[in-house]
VOGULO-576052 format. One line per field, with one value per atom (N, C-alpha, C): residue number from 1; atom name; x, z, y. Coordinates in steps of 0.02 Angstrom, whole numbers, plus 50000, padded with zeros to 5 digits. Layout:
<recs>
kelum NUM  ... $
torfi CA  ... $
xx X  ... $
zz Z  ... $
yy Y  ... $
</recs>
This chain:
<recs>
kelum 1  1  1  2  2  2  3  3  3  4  4  4  5  5  5  6  6  6  7  7  7  8  8  8  9  9  9  10  10  10  11  11  11  12  12  12  13  13  13  14  14  14  15  15  15  16  16  16  17  17  17  18  18  18  19  19  19  20  20  20  21  21  21  22  22  22  23  23  23  24  24  24  25  25  25  26  26  26  27  27  27  28  28  28  29  29  29  30  30  30  31  31  31  32  32  32  33  33  33  34  34  34  35  35  35  36  36  36  37  37  37  38  38  38  39  39  39  40  40  40  41  41  41  42  42  42  43  43  43  44  44  44  45  45  45  46  46  46  47  47  47  48  48  48  49  49  49  50  50  50  51  51  51  52  52  52  53  53  53  54  54  54  55  55  55  56  56  56  57  57  57  58  58  58  59  59  59  60  60  60  61  61  61  62  62  62  63  63  63  64  64  64  65  65  65  66  66  66  67  67  67  68  68  68  69  69  69  70  70  70  71  71  71  72  72  72  73  73  73  74  74  74  75  75  75  76  76  76  77  77  77  78  78  78  79  79  79  80  80  80  81  81  81  82  82  82  83  83  83  84  84  84  85  85  85  86  86  86  87  87  87  88  88  88  89  89  89  90  90  90  91  91  91  92  92  92  93  93  93  94  94  94  95  95  95  96  96  96  97  97  97  98  98  98  99  99  99  100  100  100  101  101  101  102  102  102  103  103  103  104  104  104  105  105  105  106  106  106  107  107  107  108  108  108  109  109  109  110  110  110  111  111  111  112  112  112  113  113  113  114  114  114  115  115  115  116  116  116  117  117  117  118  118  118  119  119  119  120  120  120  121  121  121  122  122  122  123  123  123  124  124  124  125  125  125  126  126  126  127  127  127  128  128  128  129  129  129  130  130  130  131  131  131  132  132  132  133  133  133  134  134  134  135  135  135  136  136  136  137  137  137  138  138  138  139  139  139  140  140  140  141  141  141  142  142  142  143  143  143  144  144  144  145  145  145  146  146  146  147  147  147  148  148  148  149  149  149  150  150  150  151  151  151  152  152  152  153  153  153  154  154  154  155  155  155  156  156  156  157  157  157  158  158  158  159  159  159  160  160  160  161  161  161  162  162  162  163  163  163  164  164  164  165  165  165  166  166  166  167  167  167  168  168  168  169  169  169  170  170  170  171  171  171  172  172  172  173  173  173  174  174  174  175  175  175  176  176  176  177  177  177  178  178  178  179  179  179  180  180  180  181  181  181  182  182  182  183  183  183  184  184  184  185  185  185  186  186  186  187  187  187  188  188  188  189  189  189  190  190  190  191  191  191  192  192  192  193  193  193  194  194  194  195  195  195  196  196  196  197  197  197  198  198  198  199  199  199  200  200  200  201  201  201  202  202  202  203  203  203  204  204  204  205  205  205  206  206  206  207  207  207  208  208  208  209  209  209  210  210  210  211  211  211  212  212  212  213  213  213  214  214  214  215  215  215  216  216  216  217  217  217  218  218  218  219  219  219  220  220  220  221  221  221  222  222  222  223  223  223  224  224  224  225  225  225  226  226  226  227  227  227  228  228  228  229  229  229  230  230  230  231  231  231  232  232  232  233  233  233  234  234  234  235  235  235  236  236  236  237  237  237  238  238  238  239  239  239  240  240  240  241  241  241  242  242  242  243  243  243  244  244  244  245  245  245  246  246  246  247  247  247  248  248  248  249  249  249  250  250  250  251  251  251  252  252  252  253  253  253  254  254  254  255  255  255  256  256  256  257  257  257  258  258  258  259  259  259  260  260  260  261  261  261  262  262  262  263  263  263  264  264  264  265  265  265  266  266  266  267  267  267  268  268  268  269  269  269  270  270  270  271  271  271  272  272  272  273  273  273  274  274  274  275  275  275  276  276  276  277  277  277  278  278  278  279  279  279  280  280  280  281  281  281  282  282  282  283  283  283  284  284  284  285  285  285  286  286  286  287  287  287  288  288  288  289  289  289  290  290  290  291  291  291  292  292  292  293  293  293  294  294  294  295  295  295  296  296  296  297  297  297  298  298  298  299  299  299  300  300  300  301  301  301  302  302  302  303  303  303  304  304  304  305  305  305  306  306  306  307  307  307  308  308  308  309  309  309  310  310  310  311  311  311  312  312  312  313  313  313 $
torfi N  CA  C  N  CA  C  N  CA  C  N  CA  C  N  CA  C  N  CA  C  N  CA  C  N  CA  C  N  CA  C  N  CA  C  N  CA  C  N  CA  C  N  CA  C  N  CA  C  N  CA  C  N  CA  C  N  CA  C  N  CA  C  N  CA  C  N  CA  C  N  CA  C  N  CA  C  N  CA  C  N  CA  C  N  CA  C  N  CA  C  N  CA  C  N  CA  C  N  CA  C  N  CA  C  N  CA  C  N  CA  C  N  CA  C  N  CA  C  N  CA  C  N  CA  C  N  CA  C  N  CA  C  N  CA  C  N  CA  C  N  CA  C  N  CA  C  N  CA  C  N  CA  C  N  CA  C  N  CA  C  N  CA  C  N  CA  C  N  CA  C  N  CA  C  N  CA  C  N  CA  C  N  CA  C  N  CA  C  N  CA  C  N  CA  C  N  CA  C  N  CA  C  N  CA  C  N  CA  C  N  CA  C  N  CA  C  N  CA  C  N  CA  C  N  CA  C  N  CA  C  N  CA  C  N  CA  C  N  CA  C  N  CA  C  N  CA  C  N  CA  C  N  CA  C  N  CA  C  N  CA  C  N  CA  C  N  CA  C  N  CA  C  N  CA  C  N  CA  C  N  CA  C  N  CA  C  N  CA  C  N  CA  C  N  CA  C  N  CA  C  N  CA  C  N  CA  C  N  CA  C  N  CA  C  N  CA  C  N  CA  C  N  CA  C  N  CA  C  N  CA  C  N  CA  C  N  CA  C  N  CA  C  N  CA  C  N  CA  C  N  CA  C  N  CA  C  N  CA  C  N  CA  C  N  CA  C  N  CA  C  N  CA  C  N  CA  C  N  CA  C  N  CA  C  N  CA  C  N  CA  C  N  CA  C  N  CA  C  N  CA  C  N  CA  C  N  CA  C  N  CA  C  N  CA  C  N  CA  C  N  CA  C  N  CA  C  N  CA  C  N  CA  C  N  CA  C  N  CA  C  N  CA  C  N  CA  C  N  CA  C  N  CA  C  N  CA  C  N  CA  C  N  CA  C  N  CA  C  N  CA  C  N  CA  C  N  CA  C  N  CA  C  N  CA  C  N  CA  C  N  CA  C  N  CA  C  N  CA  C  N  CA  C  N  CA  C  N  CA  C  N  CA  C  N  CA  C  N  CA  C  N  CA  C  N  CA  C  N  CA  C  N  CA  C  N  CA  C  N  CA  C  N  CA  C  N  CA  C  N  CA  C  N  CA  C  N  CA  C  N  CA  C  N  CA  C  N  CA  C  N  CA  C  N  CA  C  N  CA  C  N  CA  C  N  CA  C  N  CA  C  N  CA  C  N  CA  C  N  CA  C  N  CA  C  N  CA  C  N  CA  C  N  CA  C  N  CA  C  N  CA  C  N  CA  C  N  CA  C  N  CA  C  N  CA  C  N  CA  C  N  CA  C  N  CA  C  N  CA  C  N  CA  C  N  CA  C  N  CA  C  N  CA  C  N  CA  C  N  CA  C  N  CA  C  N  CA  C  N  CA  C  N  CA  C  N  CA  C  N  CA  C  N  CA  C  N  CA  C  N  CA  C  N  CA  C  N  CA  C  N  CA  C  N  CA  C  N  CA  C  N  CA  C  N  CA  C  N  CA  C  N  CA  C  N  CA  C  N  CA  C  N  CA  C  N  CA  C  N  CA  C  N  CA  C  N  CA  C  N  CA  C  N  CA  C  N  CA  C  N  CA  C  N  CA  C  N  CA  C  N  CA  C  N  CA  C  N  CA  C  N  CA  C  N  CA  C  N  CA  C  N  CA  C  N  CA  C  N  CA  C  N  CA  C  N  CA  C  N  CA  C  N  CA  C  N  CA  C  N  CA  C  N  CA  C  N  CA  C  N  CA  C  N  CA  C  N  CA  C  N  CA  C  N  CA  C  N  CA  C  N  CA  C  N  CA  C  N  CA  C  N  CA  C  N  CA  C  N  CA  C  N  CA  C  N  CA  C  N  CA  C  N  CA  C  N  CA  C  N  CA  C  N  CA  C  N  CA  C  N  CA  C  N  CA  C  N  CA  C  N  CA  C  N  CA  C  N  CA  C  N  CA  C  N  CA  C  N  CA  C  N  CA  C  N  CA  C  N  CA  C  N  CA  C  N  CA  C  N  CA  C  N  CA  C  N  CA  C  N  CA  C  N  CA  C  N  CA  C  N  CA  C  N  CA  C  N  CA  C  N  CA  C  N  CA  C  N  CA  C  N  CA  C  N  CA  C  N  CA  C  N  CA  C  N  CA  C  N  CA  C  N  CA  C  N  CA  C  N  CA  C  N  CA  C  N  CA  C  N  CA  C  N  CA  C  N  CA  C  N  CA  C  N  CA  C  N  CA  C  N  CA  C  N  CA  C  N  CA  C  N  CA  C  N  CA  C  N  CA  C  N  CA  C  N  CA  C  N  CA  C  N  CA  C $
xx 55756  55667  55623  55599  55554  55490  55447  55388  55345  55330  55293  55319  55394  55425  55398  55418  55395  55329  55273  55208  55200  55214  55214  55244  55309  55342  55282  55261  55217  55172  55136  55072  55100  55140  55161  55172  55205  55201  55145  55094  55024  54999  54998  54958  55011  55036  55088  55061  55057  55020  54967  54903  54849  54838  54880  54870  54898  54935  54964  54913  54871  54839  54789  54759  54692  54628  54629  54579  54566  54498  54507  54487  54540  54516  54485  54427  54400  54369  54345  54339  54273  54213  54161  54154  54139  54136  54048  54031  53956  53902  53935  53894  53888  53925  53913  53883  53910  53900  53955  54016  54059  54127  54132  54216  54262  54307  54380  54434  54421  54464  54437  54474  54460  54516  54543  54594  54615  54658  54677  54655  54642  54645  54575  54530  54469  54450  54504  54506  54504  54573  54586  54531  54497  54439  54387  54353  54294  54275  54341  54363  54342  54321  54291  54363  54383  54447  54419  54472  54458  54428  54450  54408  54329  54307  54236  54191  54210  54185  54183  54134  54120  54094  54024  53980  53938  53904  53870  53829  53798  53760  53799  53843  53903  53908  53920  53937  53858  53808  53742  53702  53741  53703  53768  53822  53854  53842  53781  53749  53718  53707  53642  53582  53535  53478  53432  53440  53419  53436  53502  53542  53536  53528  53539  53488  53424  53376  53408  53402  53420  53476  53532  53605  53603  53589  53573  53542  53492  53449  53487  53519  53543  53604  53634  53699  53686  53653  53633  53599  53545  53528  53585  53627  53668  53709  53753  53787  53765  53714  53675  53669  53651  53665  53727  53776  53836  53876  53847  53865  53898  53956  54008  53972  53978  53939  53965  53945  53968  53923  53909  53872  53891  53880  53883  53843  53874  53831  53855  53816  53853  53878  53923  53943  53956  53933  53951  54004  54020  54094  54089  54138  54119  54097  54127  54087  54022  53995  53931  53918  53973  53977  53974  53965  53965  54014  54031  54088  54061  54061  54033  54070  54060  54097  54077  54120  54101  54122  54077  54115  54107  54155  54161  54195  54119  54116  54140  54175  54185  54177  54124  54093  54127  54150  54206  54159  54145  54104  54136  54098  54124  54123  54133  54128  54064  54023  53931  53909  53959  53921  53889  53882  53846  53915  53886  53939  53979  54046  54075  54113  54118  54134  54149  54146  54148  54213  54220  54301  54282  54318  54308  54337  54342  54387  54327  54345  54300  54344  54295  54346  54300  54353  54336  54311  54251  54226  54192  54206  54181  54175  54241  54275  54240  54218  54194  54129  54075  54018  53989  54062  54040  54045  54096  54097  54047  53999  53947  53890  53887  53820  53823  53892  53897  53886  53905  53874  53800  53776  53694  53663  53695  53661  53671  53743  53743  53694  53681  53644  53579  53546  53469  53472  53536  53525  53521  53573  53566  53501  53468  53385  53339  53352  53309  53319  53374  53388  53364  53363  53347  53270  53242  53154  53141  53190  53200  53208  53166  53189  53262  53310  53361  53344  53309  53289  53244  53184  53120  53116  53166  53171  53107  53061  52978  52998  52947  52960  52979  53016  53037  52990  52990  52947  52939  53023  53023  52981  52974  52942  52867  52834  52767  52762  52788  52781  52776  52821  52821  52759  52738  52684  52620  52610  52566  52544  52595  52597  52544  52581  52558  52493  52476  52398  52342  52368  52332  52308  52340  52319  52281  52292  52251  52172  52190  52102  52091  52095  52074  52048  52097  52067  52009  51993  51957  51927  51900  51846  51850  51894  51904  51924  51909  51924  52013  52028  52105  52099  52144  52140  52199  52222  52275  52271  52296  52304  52387  52390  52434  52443  52494  52520  52561  52555  52607  52607  52664  52690  52663  52596  52610  52659  52676  52734  52789  52838  52869  52942  52942  52985  53006  52949  52953  52987  52960  52980  53051  53090  53161  53191  53162  53214  53206  53146  53149  53185  53184  53199  53275  53296  53344  53339  53382  53356  53385  53408  53423  53327  53308  53249  53201  53215  53159  53167  53232  53252  53186  53194  53171  53079  53066  52986  52981  53010  53001  52985  53043  53045  52975  52959  52903  52829  52822  52767  52778  52821  52819  52799  52816  52795  52730  52720  52640  52586  52601  52552  52579  52625  52618  52586  52581  52528  52454  52452  52369  52360  52388  52368  52345  52318  52283  52272  52279  52277  52339  52320  52384  52427  52386  52432  52444  52414  52426  52501  52506  52588  52602  52628  52657  52725  52723  52805  52824  52882  52899  52886  52866  52864  52910  52925  52981  52983  53043  53025  53007  52939  52894  52838  52826  52763  52765  52716  52719  52646  52645  52584  52576  52509  52477  52433  52461  52435  52366  52309  52251  52201  52255  52210  52148  52109  52032  52001  52017  51982  51944  51884  51837  51840  51807  51812  51793  51747  51733  51799  51824  51871  51934  51939  51999  52008  51936  51923  51948  51911  51915  51982  52039  52107  52130  52132  52151  52124  52076  52045  52094  52103  52134  52213  52234  52313  52306  52252  52249  52259  52212  52197  52273  52302  52365  52427  52417  52472  52458  52384  52372  52396  52391  52386  52473  52511  52583  52605  52560  52583  52652  52674  52749  52739  52780  52766  52796  52756  52773  52749  52779  52775  52749  52778  52739  52686  52644  52584  52544  52498  52425  52384  52380  52351  52379  52351  52357  52437  52473  52566  52591  52558  52579  52589  52619  52626  52561  52555  52492  52493  52462  52464  52398  52410  52365  52335  52304  52287  52237  52275  52234  52201  52160  52127  52090  52103  52066  52038  52011  51990  51964  51989  51961  51949  51916  51915  51950  51995  52023  51997  52002  51984  52018  52025  52067  52064  52129  52147  52140  52176  52162  52252  52266  52335  52339  52368  52405  52424  52462  52498  52451  52397  52325  52286  52291  52254  52304  52363  52391  52381  52388  52384  52312  52287  52204  52200  52223  52244  52296  52343  52389  52344  52288  52261  52203  52199  52147  52200  52273  52309  52334  52325  52348  52274  52219  52148  52160  52173  52181  52232  52289  52340  52305  52274  52243  52194  52158  52092  52097  52170  52185  52220  52252  52289  52234  52279  52260  52191  52180  52106  52136  52061  52064  52024  52053  52011  52014  51957  51950  51923  51922  51916  51853  51804  51728  51714  51669  51650  51673 $
zz 49111  49083  49091  49054  49057  49091  49126  49159  49109  49052  49003  48979  48960  48954  49014  49074  49116  49135  49123  49102  49058  48991  48945  48960  48991  49022  49067  49118  49164  49152  49081  49073  49012  48978  48971  48993  49045  49112  49140  49152  49177  49108  49052  49002  49007  48995  48986  49050  49110  49171  49141  49118  49112  49071  49012  48963  48953  49016  49025  49071  49106  49145  49102  49164  49116  49136  49168  49175  49112  49095  49025  49043  49056  49067  49015  49024  48978  49019  48976  49011  48926  48972  48919  48957  48904  48918  48934  48985  48999  48957  48942  48891  48821  48795  48715  48719  48785  48798  48742  48738  48675  48708  48699  48701  48710  48745  48744  48735  48778  48779  48788  48765  48785  48780  48813  48829  48772  48728  48685  48703  48766  48787  48766  48762  48731  48658  48622  48568  48590  48611  48653  48674  48712  48758  48712  48653  48633  48572  48535  48468  48436  48461  48446  48440  48388  48409  48435  48486  48512  48477  48413  48374  48359  48360  48333  48428  48458  48534  48517  48487  48471  48538  48562  48611  48651  48695  48744  48696  48652  48597  48584  48572  48551  48612  48675  48730  48747  48733  48757  48704  48650  48588  48587  48629  48634  48690  48722  48770  48767  48822  48794  48807  48759  48765  48828  48858  48936  48981  48981  49015  49009  48950  48918  48958  48953  48971  49067  49106  49177  49182  49148  49151  49136  49077  49040  49097  49106  49144  49234  49253  49314  49304  49269  49259  49257  49201  49188  49248  49270  49342  49404  49401  49451  49439  49378  49341  49363  49334  49358  49409  49468  49529  49552  49514  49528  49590  49585  49609  49581  49610  49583  49601  49550  49549  49509  49512  49464  49432  49377  49340  49310  49325  49285  49233  49178  49120  49084  49021  48975  48912  48891  48839  48779  48709  48644  48623  48605  48547  48489  48452  48385  48332  48371  48324  48372  48396  48431  48478  48523  48599  48652  48690  48761  48810  48849  48893  48971  49024  49070  49106  49095  49111  49172  49221  49277  49270  49246  49248  49318  49316  49394  49363  49390  49367  49416  49397  49445  49420  49448  49416  49434  49375  49381  49387  49437  49441  49432  49406  49406  49484  49479  49554  49567  49535  49552  49568  49548  49554  49510  49445  49387  49354  49325  49294  49257  49255  49192  49149  49183  49146  49185  49148  49174  49166  49208  49199  49241  49212  49233  49219  49249  49213  49204  49146  49138  49157  49195  49206  49188  49157  49145  49184  49212  49268  49253  49178  49153  49192  49214  49243  49321  49341  49410  49391  49353  49334  49336  49315  49290  49347  49392  49456  49504  49516  49533  49508  49443  49420  49442  49438  49468  49535  49585  49630  49648  49617  49621  49600  49543  49522  49574  49612  49659  49717  49741  49797  49767  49711  49699  49702  49677  49687  49749  49807  49869  49899  49888  49915  49889  49820  49788  49843  49854  49876  49952  49987  50042  50047  49995  50007  49973  49966  49944  49969  49984  50011  49975  50005  49983  49942  49983  49958  49905  49917  49857  49819  49823  49774  49775  49822  49835  49879  49903  49952  50004  50054  50130  50168  50230  50296  50280  50283  50272  50238  50174  50098  50141  50155  50182  50207  50276  50321  50301  50263  50209  50182  50133  50091  50137  50183  50246  50258  50288  50312  50255  50189  50139  50125  50134  50110  50161  50212  50282  50279  50281  50281  50219  50161  50082  50121  50136  50149  50196  50250  50317  50277  50237  50205  50149  50124  50065  50078  50162  50203  50140  50135  50088  50140  50109  50151  50127  50174  50157  50211  50156  50196  50189  50232  50241  50237  50208  50221  50248  50290  50320  50305  50293  50268  50313  50339  50360  50334  50311  50290  50350  50315  50361  50382  50448  50468  50424  50423  50387  50399  50484  50529  50497  50495  50493  50417  50373  50308  50293  50335  50333  50339  50414  50443  50400  50360  50317  50258  50213  50161  50164  50212  50213  50196  50196  50199  50139  50089  50023  49985  49992  49961  50016  50079  50113  50078  50064  50033  49960  49912  49869  49851  49915  49940  49942  49988  50008  49925  49891  49834  49788  49794  49748  49777  49839  49879  49875  49875  49856  49769  49748  49656  49655  49681  49674  49691  49764  49805  49750  49723  49677  49617  49596  49537  49556  49605  49635  49642  49636  49637  49569  49577  49506  49513  49573  49600  49575  49542  49533  49587  49659  49715  49766  49752  49792  49799  49858  49856  49910  49885  49925  49944  50029  50053  50087  50105  50142  50205  50262  50317  50390  50372  50424  50413  50433  50429  50362  50370  50340  50316  50355  50334  50301  50249  50212  50221  50186  50194  50109  50127  50051  50076  50050  50059  49998  50023  49975  49987  49959  49955  49920  49946  49913  49910  49949  49940  50009  49980  50042  50073  50132  50148  50101  50064  50009  49956  49938  49882  49924  49993  50018  50022  50059  50029  49963  49923  49856  49841  49873  49853  49885  49956  49992  49974  49960  49906  49833  49804  49753  49781  49835  49832  49871  49905  49925  49854  49814  49747  49710  49707  49678  49700  49782  49812  49803  49815  49797  49737  49689  49624  49612  49643  49641  49677  49703  49747  49757  49796  49834  49900  49865  49904  49987  50028  50109  50134  50156  50177  50238  50277  50343  50345  50299  50325  50311  50366  50364  50295  50265  50217  50136  50133  50074  50057  50103  50078  50046  50052  50015  50059  50031  50062  50052  50124  50120  50160  50168  50213  50244  50302  50347  50346  50334  50300  50362  50402  50436  50388  50381  50341  50384  50358  50385  50349  50361  50321  50368  50362  50403  50360  50372  50357  50419  50412  50459  50483  50540  50553  50622  50643  50677  50724  50755  50827  50809  50752  50738  50716  50747  50724  50683  50634  50579  50635  50679  50708  50757  50765  50818  50740  50702  50646  50626  50623  50584  50657  50725  50762  50786  50747  50744  50680  50626  50583  50598  50645  50677  50713  50747  50794  50747  50693  50649  50619  50603  50583  50622  50670  50732  50746  50754  50751  50699  50634  50575  50587  50628  50634  50684  50735  50810  50768  50739  50714  50643  50642  50614  50544  50530  50484  50400  50357  50294  50293  50299  50314  50310  50299  50317  50375  50416  50465  50465  50455  50446  50506  50519  50562  50566  50602  50594  50566  50524  50502  50425 $
yy 59542  59527  59576  59609  59655  59633  59664  59652  59600  59636  59606  59533  59518  59466  59409  59459  59389  59371  59422  59391  59346  59341  59305  59244  59254  59178  59144  59197  59153  59131  59159  59129  59068  59070  59001  58957  58949  58927  58898  58931  58908  58874  58905  58858  58797  58794  58712  58677  58706  58672  58643  58684  58675  58643  58621  58589  58505  58502  58441  58414  58431  58400  58361  58300  58283  58305  58348  58397  58437  58468  58510  58584  58625  58693  58738  58773  58811  58878  58910  58985  59014  59036  59070  59149  59180  59261  59255  59288  59289  59324  59391  59426  59386  59375  59346  59257  59237  59153  59128  59159  59109  59091  59036  59012  59058  59075  59107  59065  59019  58973  58891  58843  58761  58745  58693  58657  58604  58602  58559  58475  58448  58401  58374  58405  58422  58366  58383  58325  58266  58254  58178  58130  58181  58145  58143  58180  58183  58180  58191  58207  58263  58316  58380  58420  58461  58503  58573  58590  58655  58718  58706  58770  58761  58711  58688  58703  58717  58738  58819  58836  58926  58946  58924  58954  58890  58937  58867  58837  58851  58798  58745  58751  58684  58646  58667  58638  58607  58637  58619  58544  58555  58500  58456  58460  58409  58364  58355  58324  58280  58226  58184  58215  58204  58229  58228  58165  58144  58196  58229  58263  58336  58358  58422  58479  58474  58528  58517  58481  58496  58529  58486  58523  58607  58606  58669  58729  58730  58758  58755  58706  58720  58756  58756  58789  58864  58872  58941  58967  58946  58980  58982  58942  58957  59006  59010  59045  59121  59126  59200  59229  59167  59204  59212  59196  59200  59156  59093  59026  58992  58969  58920  58843  58802  58751  58686  58624  58583  58527  58500  58465  58386  58350  58284  58264  58239  58230  58194  58167  58118  58164  58179  58218  58166  58211  58154  58170  58115  58112  58116  58136  58143  58087  58026  57958  57950  57977  57976  57926  57930  57892  57936  57912  57959  57952  58006  58009  58045  58025  58030  58103  58170  58212  58259  58266  58314  58386  58436  58504  58538  58553  58615  58686  58723  58792  58845  58886  58957  59012  59053  59100  59186  59206  59265  59321  59359  59418  59496  59544  59607  59634  59688  59728  59746  59740  59753  59683  59633  59564  59537  59569  59525  59480  59426  59381  59413  59397  59417  59361  59303  59249  59202  59127  59057  59034  59012  58975  58906  58852  58791  58725  58675  58600  58556  58537  58465  58409  58366  58294  58238  58191  58124  58080  58064  58030  57958  57936  57870  57813  57814  57734  57741  57807  57813  57797  57819  57803  57726  57707  57633  57595  57615  57574  57589  57655  57692  57643  57618  57593  57519  57483  57411  57418  57463  57452  57461  57499  57520  57442  57391  57350  57293  57299  57259  57270  57318  57340  57322  57326  57311  57243  57214  57136  57104  57138  57121  57142  57184  57213  57157  57128  57094  57008  57011  56947  56946  57004  57008  57005  56997  56995  56921  56879  56811  56762  56701  56645  56617  56591  56552  56510  56460  56381  56389  56410  56418  56457  56499  56563  56598  56601  56646  56687  56751  56795  56752  56780  56769  56802  56790  56813  56888  56924  56987  57037  56996  57025  57032  56973  56945  57014  57019  57078  57127  57162  57218  57234  57182  57180  57198  57139  57146  57219  57253  57312  57357  57343  57406  57379  57317  57279  57298  57299  57311  57371  57438  57496  57522  57455  57488  57465  57392  57381  57430  57442  57499  57572  57572  57646  57624  57574  57559  57508  57505  57455  57397  57350  57313  57221  57178  57122  57089  57068  57058  56990  56932  56861  56832  56775  56763  56679  56630  56563  56538  56509  56496  56399  56397  56326  56288  56206  56184  56112  56091  56026  55976  55915  55881  55824  55805  55762  55783  55847  55847  55826  55829  55792  55727  55695  55614  55607  55644  55653  55660  55709  55732  55669  55638  55588  55511  55514  55437  55454  55510  55531  55578  55598  55648  55723  55761  55833  55853  55813  55833  55831  55785  55775  55801  55829  55875  55935  55969  56041  56034  55970  55975  55973  55934  55935  56011  56050  56129  56163  56142  56207  56175  56107  56091  56117  56126  56152  56221  56263  56328  56336  56311  56317  56303  56257  56222  56284  56312  56376  56425  56435  56500  56479  56427  56416  56410  56416  56425  56510  56541  56614  56643  56692  56729  56793  56827  56901  56920  57008  57034  57051  57044  57063  57020  56956  56909  56864  56839  56837  56781  56731  56675  56678  56653  56675  56616  56600  56543  56575  56552  56582  56581  56495  56486  56407  56367  56308  56268  56230  56201  56213  56299  56332  56400  56402  56448  56495  56541  56600  56617  56627  56680  56730  56785  56849  56859  56861  56875  56951  57008  57063  57076  57091  57108  57047  56981  56922  56918  56888  56872  56813  56794  56723  56671  56697  56634  56619  56683  56671  56641  56652  56639  56557  56543  56467  56437  56461  56423  56406  56471  56469  56408  56410  56362  56284  56270  56213  56192  56252  56243  56225  56260  56231  56158  56150  56070  56013  56033  55996  55994  56039  56047  55989  56004  55972  55886  55877  55817  55779  55833  55802  55790  55826  55821  55750  55737  55652  55645  55684  55665  55611  55561  55504  55529  55510  55510  55435  55387  55321  55325  55372  55378  55422  55448  55479  55441  55465  55415  55429  55485  55514  55488  55423  55393  55387  55384  55383  55452  55495  55568  55628  55666  55740  55786  55808  55839  55897  55956  56022  56031  56060  56075  56156  56191  56263  56292  56347  56394  56457  56462  56518  56579  56653  56686  56760  56790  56854  56903  56951  57040  57104  57144  57206  57245  57260  57300  57367  57378  57455  57473  57538  57565  57541  57531  57493  57412  57385  57323  57328  57267  57247  57185  57201  57151  57086  57112  57036  57003  57031  56997  56954  56974  56946  56879  56883  56834  56776  56800  56741  56715  56741  56732  56658  56685  56631  56566  56591  56518  56480  56510  56462  56419  56441  56409  56337  56362  56325  56264  56288  56242  56203  56213  56176  56122  56151  56098  56047  56045  56008  55951  55992  55962  55913  55932  55896  55842  55802  55769  55792  55852  55866  55854  55874  55877  55901  55970  55997  56069  56107  56189  56204  56239  56275  56353  56380  56455  56488  56558  56605  56621  56611  56636  56689  56697  56753  56757 $
</recs>
C-alpha cells in the first residue's frame, strides 16, 4: 500500500472512531471562525444537521440566551489567549428544547503562538446536570430543615442565634434598639403528666402558631428556644413596643383557652414572659443580653407566673 493509501486508510479509521463515540468532535478555523468539521452525532443529539453548522454564529445562536454572553465571551477570550478550556451551557435543539452540553476545547496554535484552529468535543451532560440539580435542591431543603424546629415548624434555636447575630450588629451600627421576649409555658410538666405527650406536643404547636400571629414586623422572628421555651426577636423595637407585643401574645394565648386542670390560673395554659431591650454598644455581648432577659423570665416564674417581667431601662 502506498503512503497516501495508508494515510487515507488511517484517516478513515480515525473518523470511524470519532464518529462512533457519544462525544461529538468538531473543528473551527480561527481565521474565518467557520466550522471545518462537526461529527454527524450532532444531528441525533440536537436535531441540527452537520451541514447547518457553518460558523461560530450558528454555535452561539443555538445556545440558551441566559448562557450565551458569558460562554461566548469566555471561550473567545480563552481561545485568543491560546488557553485550552471547557464550558457548560444549554444548547438549543431543533424542536426548541435544550440539552446541557459540556464543550471541551483545545487551541491549535501557529509557531508564532497565535491561534490557528479550535478542536474539541461536545458531551451531553444532561443527566449529570439533573443529578446536580436534585442534589442542590436536597441540600437547600436540608439547610432549611436545619433552621426549623421539627415539631412546631417555626425557627429553631440555631436560626434564632444566627438572626440575633445579624440584628445585633445592625442595631449596634445604627444605634437602634433591639428587644427580646423569652416565654416559658407555665406548669408544662404537669400538663404532660396529666394529658400525655401527644397532647403536650399539640400544645407546643398551638403556642408556636399563636406567637407567630402576634408578630407584625418584617424582621420579627419567633423560635423554639428549647423544651417549652420560646423566644421572640424584635429588631428596632424599643421597650414600649416590646411590652405591647408581650401583652398581645398573652392575650392571644388566653383567648386560645387551652384547658389545663392543674393550673391555678383559671385552669388554662398560661405563659411567663421575660422582656428586655438594649441598644448594643462596643464591648457588649448578645449572650450577656440573653442572660439578662432570662433573669427576667425567672423573676416572672418566681413571682407567680402568668406575668411579664422586664429588664430595667
